[in-house]
N, C-alpha and C positions, 0 to 999 in steps of 0.2 A: 544457529543458537536456538531459534524457535523450533526447528525440526526436532530438537531433543525434548522439548517441553510437552507435557502431557496435553492431550487434545482439548481437555477441558478449559486449560488456560490459553491455549493457542487462539481461541476465539474470544477471549477477553479483550475488550477494546483498550483498556489501560495498558495491559501487557503488550499489546500489539503495537501501539503508539510507541512505547519504549523501544521495542524491538526494530521498527522501521526508522526510528531516529538513529539507530546504530548501523543498520544495514537495510536500505531502502528495497532491496530485492526480496525481503522477507515477505513482501506483499504476494509474490509469486507462490508461497506456500499454502495460501488459503484456497481452499477447494470451492470453486464457483458453483458447484453442483449442490452444496450445502447452503441452507438459508443464512446461517451465520457468515459464511465465507463470502456470499454475495453482498450481504449487509455491510460488511467492512469494506469490501471493494468499492462500495457506494458511498462511503464515509469520506467526506471532503477533507476533513483534518487528517485522517490517516493517509489518504492518498497525497496530499500536499507534503506531509512529513516524509513519505517514501520518496516522492520524486525530488525533493530538496536534497535528500541524502544520496540518491542515485537515479538520475534522470530516466534510466532504463525501465524503472518500476512502472512508468506510465503505461507499459505494455500490459500490465496486470490490472490496471483500474478498470472500473466500469467504462463502457463506451460513452456515457454521458459527459466524461471529462475530456473527450476529444475536442469538444467545442468550448471548453472552459479556459478562458484567457490566462488566468493566474497559473493554473496547472500547466498549460502549454508554454507559458513564459518561463516557468521554472525548468521545465524539461530542456527548452532550447538553451537557457542559460547554462544548464549543467552540461549540455553536450558540446559546448565550446571549449 
């Protein structure tokens, strides 16, 4: 769904939170080479929402979340 959204909205935080609540893997569509993409991959609420919806989204989160207990717990919970 987010892939078909205009790029100006793709990097809108509110739009993204709604999108990852429906499909956590939407996080993978954010280009980490762009400042806005990296900013949103570092946003804890965005990452938690994505991982709660699909544990595999943790792969697209910023590395800082590898040590985050809550994010890790959600990923483990979702993978079982």
